[in-house]
SEMAR-362519 format. One record per residue (C-alpha): chain; y, z, x. Coordinates in nm, 3 decimals, decimal comma. Each point is the difference from the previous one (the first is absolute). Layout:
% SEMAR-362519
[A [Y Z X]] ...
This chain:
% SEMAR-362519
[A [9,544 9,779 13,136]] [A [-0,013 -0,271 -0,211]] [A [-0,111 -0,010 -0,339]] [A [-0,074 -0,296 -0,236]] [A [0,225 -0,143 -0,205]] [A [0,015 0,120 -0,366]] [A [-0,095 -0,349 -0,164]] [A [-0,347 0,054 0,229]] [A [-0,023 0,414 -0,069]] [A [-0,223 0,180 -0,258]] [A [0,185 0,289 -0,092]] [A [-0,067 0,285 -0,184]] [A [0,202 0,193 -0,225]] [A [0,000 0,354 -0,150]] [A [0,230 0,042 -0,291]] [A [0,005 -0,326 -0,092]] [A [0,071 -0,013 -0,339]] [A [0,367 0,185 -0,004]] [A [0,287 0,026 0,220]] [A [0,020 -0,103 0,362]] [A [-0,404 -0,113 -0,042]] [A [0,054 -0,241 -0,261]] [A [0,306 -0,137 0,148]] [A [-0,242 -0,033 0,317]] [A [-0,257 -0,142 -0,186]] [A [0,206 -0,253 -0,131]] [A [0,253 -0,122 0,357]] [A [-0,364 0,010 0,200]] [A [-0,145 -0,208 -0,290]] [A [0,310 -0,253 0,058]] [A [-0,046 -0,032 0,396]] [A [-0,374 -0,099 -0,075]] [A [-0,185 0,366 0,101]] [A [-0,286 0,059 -0,145]] [A [-0,017 0,294 -0,171]] [A [-0,219 0,305 -0,103]] [A [0,197 0,258 -0,240]] [A [-0,089 0,387 -0,070]] [A [0,090 0,219 -0,258]] [A [-0,104 0,214 -0,316]] [A [0,096 -0,209 -0,282]] [A [-0,302 -0,266 -0,007]] [A [0,207 -0,151 -0,301]] [A [0,294 -0,117 0,211]] [A [-0,209 -0,074 0,314]] [A [-0,152 -0,250 -0,251]] [A [0,325 -0,143 -0,155]] [A [0,140 0,002 0,383]] [A [-0,317 -0,151 0,159]] [A [0,017 -0,316 -0,276]] [A [0,369 -0,043 0,059]] [A [-0,018 -0,019 0,345]] [A [-0,339 -0,228 0,008]] [A [0,161 -0,219 -0,209]] [A [0,292 -0,081 0,196]] [A [-0,241 -0,112 0,220]] [A [-0,053 0,350 0,233]] [A [-0,346 0,097 0,122]] [A [0,031 0,382 -0,194]] [A [-0,273 0,224 -0,060]] [A [-0,014 0,374 -0,088]] [A [-0,148 0,382 -0,005]] [A [0,110 0,265 -0,215]] [A [0,029 0,331 0,191]] [A [0,182 0,334 0,057]] [A [0,104 -0,017 0,357]] [A [-0,074 0,361 -0,045]] [A [-0,388 -0,101 0,002]] [A [-0,104 -0,075 0,344]] [A [-0,353 -0,154 -0,133]] [A [0,220 -0,217 -0,256]] [A [0,211 -0,107 0,260]] [A [-0,297 -0,073 0,233]] [A [-0,121 -0,242 -0,330]] [A [0,348 -0,204 0,036]] [A [-0,081 -0,068 0,355]] [A [-0,343 -0,137 -0,034]] [A [0,122 -0,210 -0,305]] [A [0,292 -0,130 0,282]] [A [-0,365 -0,075 0,231]] [A [-0,163 -0,150 -0,278]] [A [0,285 -0,234 -0,114]] [A [0,176 -0,073 0,310]] [A [-0,189 0,067 0,321]] [A [0,217 0,319 0,028]] [A [0,408 0,053 0,012]] [A [0,287 -0,058 0,252]] [A [0,255 0,268 -0,134]] [A [-0,033 0,327 -0,191]] [A [0,276 0,088 -0,225]] [A [-0,024 0,368 -0,079]] [A [0,254 0,044 -0,266]] [A [-0,139 0,155 -0,288]] [A [0,243 0,352 -0,092]] [A [0,049 0,259 -0,271]] [A [0,329 0,215 -0,011]] [A [0,164 0,305 -0,180]] [A [0,318 0,155 -0,066]] [A [0,046 0,391 -0,058]] [A [0,029 0,277 0,209]] [A [-0,275 0,120 0,266]] [A [-0,039 0,372 -0,122]] [A [-0,064 -0,216 -0,359]] [A [-0,188 -0,274 0,064]] [A [-0,409 0,192 -0,040]] [A [-0,188 -0,031 0,318]] [A [-0,298 -0,223 -0,183]] [A [0,283 -0,290 -0,033]] [A [0,100 0,026 0,328]] [A [-0,304 -0,056 0,135]] [A [-0,122 -0,271 -0,204]] [A [0,353 -0,174 0,116]] [A [-0,076 0,039 0,354]] [A [-0,376 -0,143 -0,066]] [A [0,150 -0,306 -0,075]] [A [0,344 -0,090 0,194]] [A [-0,210 0,188 0,343]] [A [-0,355 0,013 -0,026]] [A [-0,044 -0,324 -0,201]] [A [0,229 -0,172 0,335]] [A [-0,215 0,176 0,247]] [A [-0,311 -0,120 -0,211]] [A [0,128 -0,327 0,009]] [A [0,106 -0,019 0,343]] [A [-0,321 0,105 0,177]] [A [-0,173 -0,262 -0,263]] [A [0,261 -0,282 0,142]] [A [-0,092 0,095 0,367]] [A [-0,328 0,030 0,026]] [A [0,018 -0,397 -0,153]] [A [0,293 -0,090 0,205]] [A [-0,104 0,166 0,321]] [A [-0,258 -0,286 0,124]] [A [0,223 -0,331 -0,184]] [A [0,367 0,153 0,071]] [A [0,273 0,016 -0,287]] [A [0,217 0,187 -0,166]] [A [0,047 0,353 -0,226]] [A [0,319 0,051 -0,178]] [A [0,044 0,330 -0,134]] [A [0,273 0,088 -0,237]] [A [0,205 0,296 0,045]] [A [0,376 0,074 -0,085]] [A [0,340 0,120 0,133]] [A [-0,130 0,293 -0,148]] [A [-0,287 -0,003 0,335]] [A [0,319 0,134 0,155]] [A [0,201 0,171 -0,222]] [A [-0,075 0,224 -0,242]] [A [0,147 0,018 -0,362]] [A [-0,001 0,279 -0,272]] [A [-0,162 -0,028 -0,326]] [A [-0,255 -0,199 0,199]] [A [-0,120 0,194 0,289]] [A [-0,381 -0,059 -0,064]] [A [0,056 -0,382 0,010]] [A [0,233 -0,007 0,308]] [A [-0,264 0,289 0,144]] [A [-0,263 -0,299 -0,077]] [A [0,212 -0,247 0,143]] [A [0,099 0,186 0,350]] [A [-0,410 0,044 0,049]] [A [-0,039 -0,386 -0,022]] [A [0,220 -0,054 0,295]] [A [-0,148 0,297 0,182]] [A [-0,337 -0,153 -0,077]] [A [0,145 -0,398 0,058]] [A [0,165 0,076 0,316]] [A [-0,329 0,219 0,150]] [A [-0,223 -0,314 -0,096]] [A [0,200 -0,253 0,147]] [A [0,045 0,192 0,343]] [A [-0,440 0,087 0,005]] [A [-0,072 -0,366 -0,107]] [A [0,272 -0,140 0,326]] [A [-0,172 0,247 0,255]] [A [-0,334 -0,160 -0,133]] [A [0,124 -0,373 0,016]] [A [-0,076 -0,104 -0,351]] [A [0,139 -0,277 -0,149]] [A [0,106 0,200 -0,325]] [A [0,424 -0,051 -0,041]] [A [0,091 0,308 -0,211]] [A [0,317 0,041 -0,184]] [A [0,211 0,232 -0,178]] [A [0,160 -0,155 -0,261]] [A [0,331 0,262 -0,131]] [A [0,117 -0,137 -0,355]] [A [0,347 0,180 -0,097]] [A [0,041 0,042 -0,378]] [A [-0,197 -0,333 -0,211]] [A [0,083 -0,099 -0,285]] [A [-0,362 0,008 -0,097]] [A [-0,165 0,228 -0,316]] [A [-0,038 0,273 0,253]] [A [0,246 0,258 -0,236]] [A [-0,183 -0,119 -0,326]] [A [-0,345 0,090 0,145]] [A [0,070 0,295 0,196]] [A [-0,123 0,341 -0,197]] [A [0,364 0,170 -0,025]] [A [0,036 0,420 -0,040]] [A [0,365 -0,057 -0,062]] [A [0,123 0,028 -0,338]] [A [0,212 -0,315 0,083]] [A [-0,130 -0,361 0,031]] [A [-0,013 -0,083 0,352]] [A [0,167 -0,380 0,184]] [A [0,055 -0,042 0,339]] [A [0,294 0,119 0,227]] [A [0,181 -0,347 0,122]] [A [0,055 -0,211 0,195]] [A [-0,286 -0,123 -0,221]] [A [-0,170 -0,401 0,148]] [A [-0,286 -0,231 -0,079]] [A [-0,314 0,037 -0,033]] [A [-0,017 -0,353 0,151]] [A [0,186 0,133 0,351]] [A [-0,317 0,252 0,060]] [A [-0,212 -0,347 -0,100]] [A [0,178 -0,204 0,255]] [A [-0,072 0,261 0,277]] [A [-0,357 0,097 -0,038]] [A [-0,087 -0,351 -0,007]] [A [0,219 -0,130 0,309]] [A [-0,138 0,315 0,124]] [A [-0,384 -0,158 -0,058]] [A [0,091 -0,278 0,230]] [A [0,238 0,142 0,256]] [A [-0,109 0,358 0,203]] [A [0,255 0,204 -0,083]] [A [0,002 0,432 0,018]] [A [0,215 0,115 -0,275]] [A [0,238 -0,195 -0,204]] [A [0,216 0,208 -0,237]] [A [0,092 -0,231 -0,349]] [A [0,371 0,104 -0,131]] [A [0,282 0,172 0,152]] [A [-0,197 0,333 0,004]] [A [-0,040 0,048 0,406]] [A [0,387 0,152 -0,105]] [A [-0,156 0,338 -0,081]] [A [-0,231 -0,056 0,238]] [A [0,206 0,019 0,290]] [A [0,249 0,258 -0,193]] [A [-0,295 0,224 -0,008]] [A [-0,045 -0,027 0,399]] [A [0,399 0,051 0,072]] [A [0,101 0,288 -0,244]] [A [-0,306 0,176 -0,192]] [A [0,172 0,240 -0,176]] [A [0,288 -0,187 -0,085]] [A [-0,242 -0,287 -0,153]] [A [-0,180 0,340 -0,181]] [A [0,329 0,044 -0,148]] [A [0,045 -0,272 -0,107]] [A [-0,289 -0,111 -0,166]] [A [0,000 0,362 -0,151]] [A [0,319 -0,096 -0,210]] [A [-0,065 -0,308 -0,067]] [A [-0,315 -0,158 0,026]] [A [-0,200 0,197 -0,273]] [A [0,256 -0,113 -0,302]] [A [-0,043 -0,368 0,134]] [A [-0,354 0,005 -0,046]] [A [0,009 0,108 -0,382]] [A [0,154 -0,182 -0,316]] [A [0,233 0,194 -0,254]] [A [-0,280 -0,062 -0,317]] [A [-0,301 0,240 -0,074]] [A [-0,346 -0,028 0,159]] [A [-0,200 -0,145 -0,270]] [A [-0,276 0,183 -0,187]] [A [-0,311 -0,216 0,075]] [A [0,076 -0,125 0,355]] [A [-0,303 -0,160 0,149]] [A [-0,019 -0,055 0,356]] [A [-0,213 -0,134 0,316]] [A [-0,125 0,307 0,163]] [A [-0,298 0,012 -0,137]] [A [-0,035 -0,291 -0,182]] [A [0,123 -0,416 0,024]] [A [0,309 -0,078 -0,198]] [A [0,049 -0,342 0,196]] [A [0,062 -0,273 -0,209]] [A [0,098 -0,280 0,194]] [A [0,368 0,114 0,085]] [A [0,175 -0,080 0,316]] [A [0,302 0,173 -0,109]] [A [0,109 0,324 -0,187]] [A [0,236 0,078 -0,264]] [A [0,325 0,073 0,276]] [A [0,318 -0,021 -0,177]] [A [0,214 -0,005 0,323]] [A [0,073 -0,302 0,247]] [A [-0,314 -0,075 0,177]] [A [0,075 -0,220 0,321]] [A [-0,231 -0,299 0,033]] [A [0,110 -0,056 0,395]] [A [0,016 0,194 0,267]] [A [0,273 -0,143 0,308]] [A [-0,191 0,254 0,234]] [A [-0,354 -0,149 -0,130]] [A [0,070 -0,371 0,064]] [A [0,144 0,105 0,312]] [A [-0,329 0,152 0,082]] [A [-0,200 -0,332 -0,132]] [A [0,213 -0,237 0,091]] [A [0,218 0,051 0,313]] [A [0,125 -0,324 0,109]] [A [0,108 -0,072 -0,334]] [A [0,154 0,319 -0,036]] [A [0,172 -0,043 0,352]] [A [0,095 -0,398 -0,080]] [A [0,167 0,199 -0,346]] [A [0,162 0,264 0,219]] [A [0,142 -0,305 0,261]] [A [0,117 -0,213 -0,298]] [A [0,210 0,310 -0,153]] [A [0,128 0,075 0,310]] [A [0,131 -0,339 0,134]] [A [0,105 -0,016 -0,387]] [A [0,222 0,328 0,031]] [A [0,139 -0,125 0,372]] [A [0,097 -0,325 -0,152]] [A [0,196 0,170 -0,337]] [A [0,116 0,237 0,270]] [A [0,156 -0,271 0,205]] [A [0,153 -0,163 -0,268]] [A [0,123 0,276 -0,173]] [A [0,220 0,031 0,370]] [A [0,170 -0,341 -0,024]] 
């Protein structure tokens, strides 16, 4: 399947005013794409749209909670009225919460699924209904936790497992029907976005991301790449190792994670008494990055090799030749 170059595309992005969605919108704009921006925070949407239009991009916005199917349909109508349609739909909006499954309220767990799973289902169905005649890309943002659950984020992990299952089934059905829609699942590792700050926290300590942690620019790069090149799935960061460990040695992986992973998700400071979260109301303030205090990887060798195989091959060949030359010289 051939997709348009990004500079000739209209992209719809949900969750566009924070983290991965914001980084993706800005990168796509720099690449020349036109944009339809979706989020709950109208003030942030207006500011972002003005910023991108001032840079020479054509961008519009639509205020919508992805859990509201009719609001997403109105956003798609904005794309139709403004640009005549769209070429790529990115389901990125999501939220999380930290806490033990038995202590998190059922109402909050349902709400998280309304955003992370049902919002993605609504967006996917709307996107496919439009793209099935003209062709294009549907990009769903899952997680490395689509493959392997993590303690203290059980409901979030479950929602991302559901996203993976839904995306795989939808892809097969579209292929069976020979429809020209490329379906991609993006699986980020821990990414330095405001994810922990926006998550609802049932714990008595402040929460953080378990290392290694990567820059949101890497996810944006992957999404923009997959908008122009058919890709089945794309893992960002080094989270693939966790999935492989879980498949090869599931019980050992359980034990390792039980011993180590909970502590890695908590800071040594008490939770603030009045701590807002984004589960029911928007908290976005046009922030791509969160407050992670450790090292953030700005590059990924795995991703560079995947996106630029020729350059990576040349680099490896150059290194091999240099090592051979050094070895020969050392023997003299």
